C-alpha positions as CSV (number, residue, x, y, z in Angstrom):
1,M,-121.5,47.3,-109.1
2,A,-123.1,47.1,-105.7
3,V,-124.6,50.3,-104.3
4,I,-122.7,51.5,-101.2
5,T,-124.8,52.5,-98.2
6,Q,-123.4,55.4,-96.3
7,I,-124.4,55.6,-92.6
8,N,-124.2,58.9,-90.8
9,L,-124.0,59.8,-87.1
10,D,-125.6,62.5,-84.9
11,V,-122.6,64.2,-83.5
12,R,-123.3,67.5,-81.6
13,R,-122.1,70.6,-83.3
14,R,-122.3,72.9,-80.3
15,G,-121.7,72.9,-76.6
16,A,-119.4,70.9,-74.3
17,M,-119.9,67.7,-76.3
18,S,-119.3,69.2,-79.7
19,G,-117.5,66.7,-81.9
20,V,-117.5,64.0,-79.3
21,L,-118.5,60.4,-80.2
22,T,-120.9,59.3,-77.6
23,L,-123.3,56.4,-77.5
24,G,-126.1,58.7,-78.4
25,S,-124.2,59.8,-81.5
26,L,-124.6,56.3,-82.9
27,D,-128.4,56.1,-82.6
28,P,-129.0,56.8,-86.3
29,A,-126.4,54.3,-87.3
30,F,-128.0,51.5,-85.2
31,S,-131.3,52.3,-86.8
32,A,-129.8,52.1,-90.3
33,A,-127.9,48.9,-89.5
34,A,-131.3,47.2,-88.8
35,R,-132.4,47.9,-92.3
36,L,-129.3,46.9,-94.3
37,D,-129.8,44.5,-97.2
38,G,-126.3,42.9,-97.3
39,G,-124.5,45.3,-99.6
40,P,-121.3,47.2,-98.8
41,T,-121.6,49.9,-96.1
42,V,-119.5,52.9,-95.1
43,L,-119.8,54.4,-91.6
44,D,-119.1,58.2,-91.8
45,L,-117.0,59.3,-88.8
46,R,-115.7,62.5,-90.3
47,S,-117.7,64.7,-88.0
48,V,-116.0,63.0,-84.9
49,E,-113.2,65.0,-83.3
50,F,-112.9,63.1,-80.0
51,V,-113.9,59.7,-78.7
52,E,-114.7,58.7,-75.1
53,P,-114.9,55.1,-73.8
54,A,-118.7,55.0,-74.1
55,G,-118.6,56.0,-77.8
56,L,-115.7,53.5,-78.4
57,C,-117.6,50.6,-76.9
58,G,-120.8,51.6,-78.7
59,L,-118.9,51.8,-82.0
60,A,-117.5,48.3,-81.4
61,V,-121.0,46.9,-80.9
62,L,-122.3,48.8,-84.0
63,L,-119.5,47.5,-86.2
64,E,-120.3,43.9,-85.1
65,K,-123.9,44.5,-86.2
66,L,-122.8,46.0,-89.5
67,L,-120.4,43.1,-90.2
68,E,-123.2,40.7,-89.7
69,S,-125.4,42.3,-92.3
70,S,-122.9,43.8,-94.9
71,E,-120.6,42.2,-97.4
72,E,-118.0,44.9,-96.6
73,V,-117.8,47.6,-94.0
74,G,-115.7,50.8,-94.4
75,L,-114.9,53.7,-92.0
76,A,-114.5,57.3,-93.2
77,L,-112.2,59.3,-90.8
78,S,-111.2,62.9,-91.1
79,G,-107.6,63.8,-90.1
80,R,-105.2,61.8,-87.9
81,D,-106.2,62.7,-84.3
82,V,-109.2,60.4,-84.1
83,A,-107.3,57.6,-86.0
84,A,-104.4,58.0,-83.6
85,Y,-106.6,57.7,-80.5
86,L,-108.3,54.6,-82.0
87,E,-104.9,53.1,-82.6
88,R,-103.9,53.9,-79.0
89,M,-107.0,52.2,-77.7
90,N,-106.3,49.0,-79.7
91,F,-109.4,49.6,-81.9
92,F,-107.6,48.6,-85.1
93,R,-106.1,45.5,-83.5
94,L,-109.7,44.3,-83.1
95,F,-111.2,45.6,-86.3
96,G,-108.4,46.7,-88.6
97,E,-108.4,43.5,-90.7
98,R,-112.2,43.4,-90.8
99,V,-113.1,46.9,-91.9
100,R,-111.7,49.2,-94.6
101,V,-110.3,52.6,-93.5
102,N,-109.8,55.7,-95.8
103,L,-106.5,56.5,-94.2
104,D,-103.0,54.9,-94.2
105,L,-102.7,53.6,-90.7
106,S,-99.1,52.2,-91.0
107,P,-97.5,55.4,-89.5
108,L,-99.7,55.0,-86.4
109,E,-98.6,51.5,-85.7
110,E,-95.2,52.7,-84.5
111,R,-96.5,55.3,-82.1
112,R,-95.5,54.7,-78.5
113,R,-98.2,55.3,-75.9
114,R,-97.2,58.3,-73.8
115,D,-99.2,57.5,-70.7
116,P,-100.5,53.9,-70.6
117,G,-101.3,54.2,-66.9
118,T,-104.5,56.2,-67.7
119,L,-106.4,53.8,-69.8
120,Q,-107.7,50.3,-70.4
121,E,-107.6,49.9,-74.1
122,L,-110.7,48.6,-75.9
123,V,-111.0,44.9,-75.1
124,S,-113.4,42.2,-76.2
125,F,-114.3,39.4,-73.8
126,H,-116.5,36.3,-74.1
127,T,-116.0,34.2,-71.0
128,E,-115.7,34.6,-67.2
129,E,-112.0,33.5,-67.4
130,E,-111.1,36.7,-69.3
131,I,-112.6,39.1,-66.8
132,P,-110.0,39.0,-64.0
133,A,-107.3,40.5,-66.3
134,I,-109.6,43.3,-67.3
135,I,-110.6,44.1,-63.7
136,Q,-106.9,44.0,-62.6
137,R,-106.1,46.6,-65.3
138,I,-108.9,48.8,-64.1
139,S,-107.6,48.5,-60.5
140,D,-104.2,49.5,-61.7
141,I,-105.6,52.6,-63.4
142,L,-107.4,53.6,-60.2
143,E,-104.4,53.0,-58.1
144,N,-102.3,55.1,-60.5
145,R,-104.8,57.9,-60.0
146,G,-104.5,57.8,-56.2
147,Y,-107.7,55.9,-55.3
148,L,-107.6,54.1,-51.9
149,L,-107.5,50.3,-51.7
150,R,-111.0,50.2,-50.3
151,E,-112.3,52.4,-53.2
152,R,-110.5,50.2,-55.7
153,V,-111.9,47.0,-54.2
154,A,-115.4,48.4,-54.1
155,V,-115.4,49.6,-57.7
156,C,-113.7,46.6,-59.2
157,S,-115.8,44.0,-57.3
158,V,-119.0,45.4,-58.7
159,L,-117.6,46.0,-62.2
160,S,-116.6,42.3,-62.2
161,E,-120.2,41.5,-61.6
162,V,-121.3,43.8,-64.5
163,C,-118.8,42.1,-66.8
164,S,-120.0,38.7,-65.6
165,N,-123.5,39.6,-66.4
166,A,-122.4,40.6,-69.9
167,T,-120.9,37.2,-70.5
168,E,-123.6,35.2,-68.7
169,H,-126.8,36.8,-69.9
170,S,-126.1,38.7,-73.1
171,A,-126.1,35.7,-75.5
172,S,-124.1,37.9,-77.8
173,P,-122.0,36.1,-80.5
174,C,-119.5,39.0,-80.5
175,G,-119.1,39.0,-76.7
176,A,-118.8,42.2,-74.8
177,F,-116.5,45.2,-74.9
178,A,-114.9,47.3,-72.2
179,A,-112.8,50.5,-72.2
180,V,-111.6,52.9,-69.5
181,Q,-109.9,56.3,-69.5
182,A,-108.8,58.8,-66.8
183,Y,-109.0,62.5,-67.8
184,Q,-107.8,65.7,-66.2
185,H,-110.4,68.3,-66.8
186,I,-113.3,70.3,-65.3
187,V,-115.2,67.9,-63.1
188,S,-119.0,67.6,-63.5
189,G,-119.5,71.2,-64.6
190,A,-117.7,72.6,-61.6
191,R,-115.4,75.6,-62.1
192,R,-112.6,73.7,-60.5
193,R,-110.1,71.3,-62.1
194,G,-110.0,67.7,-61.2
195,E,-110.0,64.3,-62.7
196,E,-112.6,61.8,-63.9
197,V,-112.4,58.1,-64.7
198,L,-114.8,57.0,-67.3
199,I,-115.7,53.3,-67.5
200,A,-117.8,51.8,-70.3
201,I,-119.0,48.2,-70.9
202,A,-121.3,47.2,-73.7
203,D,-122.6,44.1,-75.4
204,G,-124.8,43.3,-78.4
205,G,-126.9,40.7,-76.7
206,V,-130.5,40.1,-75.6
207,G,-130.8,43.2,-73.3
208,I,-131.8,43.6,-69.7
209,R,-135.6,43.2,-70.1
210,R,-135.3,39.8,-71.8
211,T,-132.8,38.7,-69.2
212,L,-135.1,39.7,-66.3
213,L,-138.1,38.0,-68.0
214,R,-136.4,34.7,-67.4
215,N,-137.6,35.2,-63.8
216,P,-141.4,34.7,-64.0
217,A,-141.9,36.7,-60.8
218,L,-140.7,39.8,-62.6
219,A,-143.0,39.6,-65.6
220,E,-145.6,42.1,-64.5
221,H,-142.9,44.6,-63.4
222,V,-140.9,44.8,-66.6
223,V,-143.4,45.7,-69.2
224,T,-141.1,48.2,-70.8
225,D,-137.3,48.5,-71.1
226,N,-137.3,51.4,-68.7
227,D,-139.3,49.3,-66.2
228,A,-136.5,46.7,-66.6
229,L,-133.7,49.1,-66.1
230,R,-135.3,50.6,-62.9
231,H,-135.8,47.1,-61.5
232,A,-132.2,46.1,-62.5
233,L,-131.0,48.9,-60.2
234,E,-132.8,47.5,-57.2
235,M,-130.9,45.3,-54.8
236,G,-131.5,41.6,-55.2
237,V,-133.3,41.7,-58.6
238,S,-132.0,39.2,-61.1
239,G,-133.2,37.1,-64.0
240,T,-132.3,33.9,-62.1
241,G,-134.4,34.6,-59.0
242,E,-131.7,33.1,-56.9
243,V,-131.1,34.5,-53.4
244,G,-128.0,36.6,-53.2
245,R,-127.9,37.4,-56.9
246,G,-128.4,40.9,-58.3
247,G,-127.4,44.2,-56.8
248,G,-124.1,44.8,-58.6
249,L,-125.5,47.8,-60.5
250,T,-127.0,49.2,-57.3
251,L,-123.5,49.2,-55.7
252,V,-121.9,50.7,-58.8
253,A,-124.5,53.5,-58.7
254,Q,-123.8,54.1,-54.9
255,I,-120.1,54.3,-55.4
256,A,-120.3,56.6,-58.4
257,T,-122.8,59.0,-56.9
258,R,-120.9,59.3,-53.6
259,S,-118.0,60.7,-55.6
260,G,-120.3,63.1,-57.4
261,G,-120.4,60.9,-60.5
262,S,-123.1,58.9,-62.3
263,L,-124.1,55.6,-63.6
264,S,-125.9,55.4,-67.0
265,L,-127.6,52.2,-68.0
266,R,-129.1,51.7,-71.4
267,S,-130.8,48.7,-73.0
268,G,-133.5,48.4,-75.7
269,T,-135.4,51.6,-75.8
270,G,-134.8,52.6,-72.2
271,R,-132.1,54.7,-70.5
272,V,-131.7,55.4,-66.8
273,T,-129.0,57.7,-65.4
274,V,-128.4,57.9,-61.7
275,Y,-126.9,61.0,-60.1
276,E,-126.2,61.9,-56.5
277,S,-129.6,63.6,-55.9
278,R,-131.8,62.4,-58.8
279,R,-132.5,59.6,-61.3
280,N,-133.5,60.3,-64.9
281,S,-135.4,57.8,-67.0
282,R,-136.3,58.3,-70.7
283,N,-137.2,56.5,-73.9
284,V,-134.5,56.5,-76.5
285,P,-133.8,54.8,-79.9
286,D,-133.3,51.1,-79.7
287,F,-129.9,49.9,-78.5
288,P,-129.4,46.1,-79.3
289,G,-127.9,44.9,-76.1
290,T,-126.8,46.4,-72.7
291,F,-124.6,49.4,-72.1
292,V,-123.1,50.6,-68.8
293,R,-121.2,53.9,-68.3
294,V,-119.7,54.8,-65.0
295,S,-118.3,58.3,-64.2
296,L,-116.0,58.6,-61.2
297,P,-114.9,62.2,-60.8
298,R,-112.6,63.7,-58.1
299,L,-111.8,67.3,-57.5
300,A,-108.2,68.4,-57.4
301,T,-106.3,68.6,-54.1
302,G,-107.2,71.7,-52.2
303,D,-110.8,71.9,-53.5
304,G,-112.0,70.6,-50.2
305,R,-113.6,67.4,-51.6
306,R,-112.4,63.9,-52.3
307,G,-114.1,61.2,-54.2
């Protein structure tokens, strides 16, 4: 009988992110996935109590990696709340027939979505032709949350470029994943209620540094993954070197930070997060591909501020 490899996560036990599946939670699992020998694998999600779009897209990329290197992949879930959210986000429609789950999911399949206007379910895309439908759905969510036409056009035009980059440059056999959710909660640590739209896009491809290295003029500027991420956030920088290409990430960052939100970009061993008044760059465990997370918060009416 084959030995089953159990892969654990690093889910925070304390603080505001306690029990939340984030991309960082998956770092130990990505490291373990790189060392698998082809036997059966179980990914232990029992410490997860809540899943945000970033964690969902990261989980999708991880499972694709596990399925490449394991004869069988299982998921261990605790309770029905997380399973119900994954069902709501169409996770099992993409992976249900490819992975084993320790719960009976049949009762969840009949659940009706209570507020479908607040989310873009997890979706996988491989080609440019699939992107317009995704962008239209995101636009509908933003409109549903009261964003102005000019705001929707700005956000969706640059997200379209991010999605296009994922299909054009990633060279990922599993394509790319996107998910969006709007939340009502405390905005950006403020003691006032508001809303926040979280957008996540991830792929398991070659990463930003290798993409930029296709442009020989950038070779001396992208020695590390963090170098590559910082350059990717500059207007006009692209792996093609063509005039007019590049800058989509720069515009996304500007739109997000004007609303008090952020853009987080991760690829390889680099991570850069852009806020309104600062930019953080740090080395992190290797992520096999490219990940983008956009936060668009807005304080509630009467708080004197609008995104």
